[in-house]
C-alpha positions in Angstrom: 12.1 -12.6 2.3 9.5 -10.4 0.7 10.3 -6.8 0.0 7.5 -5.6 2.2 8.8 -7.5 5.1 12.3 -6.0 4.6 10.7 -2.5 4.7 9.1 -3.2 8.0 12.4 -4.5 9.4 14.1 -1.3 8.1 11.4 0.8 9.9 12.0 -1.1 13.1 15.8 -0.7 12.9 15.5 3.0 12.1 13.1 3.7 14.9 15.3 1.8 17.4 18.3 3.8 16.3 16.4 7.0 16.8 15.4 5.9 20.3 19.1 5.3 21.0 20.0 8.6 19.6 17.4 10.5 21.5 18.3 8.9 24.8 22.1 9.0 24.5 23.5 10.6 27.6 20.1 11.0 29.2 18.9 9.7 32.6 15.4 8.3 33.3 14.7 11.5 35.2 15.3 13.5 31.9 12.8 11.2 30.2 10.2 11.8 32.9 10.7 15.6 32.9 11.2 16.4 29.2 7.9 16.3 27.3 9.5 16.4 23.9 12.0 13.6 24.7 9.2 11.4 26.1 7.0 12.1 23.1 9.7 11.4 20.6 10.7 8.1 22.2 7.1 7.0 22.6 6.4 7.8 19.0 9.3 5.6 17.8 7.9 2.7 20.0 4.6 3.2 18.2 6.4 2.9 14.9 8.1 -0.2 16.1 4.9 -1.7 17.4 3.0 -1.0 14.2 5.8 -2.4 12.0 5.9 -5.6 14.1 2.1 -5.9 13.9 2.2 -5.6 10.1 5.2 -7.9 9.8 3.5 -10.6 11.8 0.7 -10.6 9.3 3.2 -11.1 6.5 5.6 -13.5 8.1 4.7 -15.0 11.4 7.7 -17.3 11.4 10.0 -14.3 11.1 8.3 -12.4 13.9 8.4 -15.5 16.2 12.2 -15.2 16.0 12.1 -11.7 17.5 12.3 -12.3 21.2 9.4 -10.7 23.1 8.0 -8.9 20.1 4.4 -9.1 21.5 5.5 -7.0 24.6 6.7 -4.1 22.5 
């Protein structure tokens, strides 16, 4: 696997971890009401989406193994 592809996978893993951290102990109502929480979570999904888009250009076989990656 190319180094650049690994970097995108690292970005995805890190962003997903941050989403988990930000939302730990929170309810959906908290997400709806807290602008900062919502912005932080949405930003990490943007990071994940962009990393997946770039990764798919580098290694379409790898991204095809990520279930539902086009829906993120």
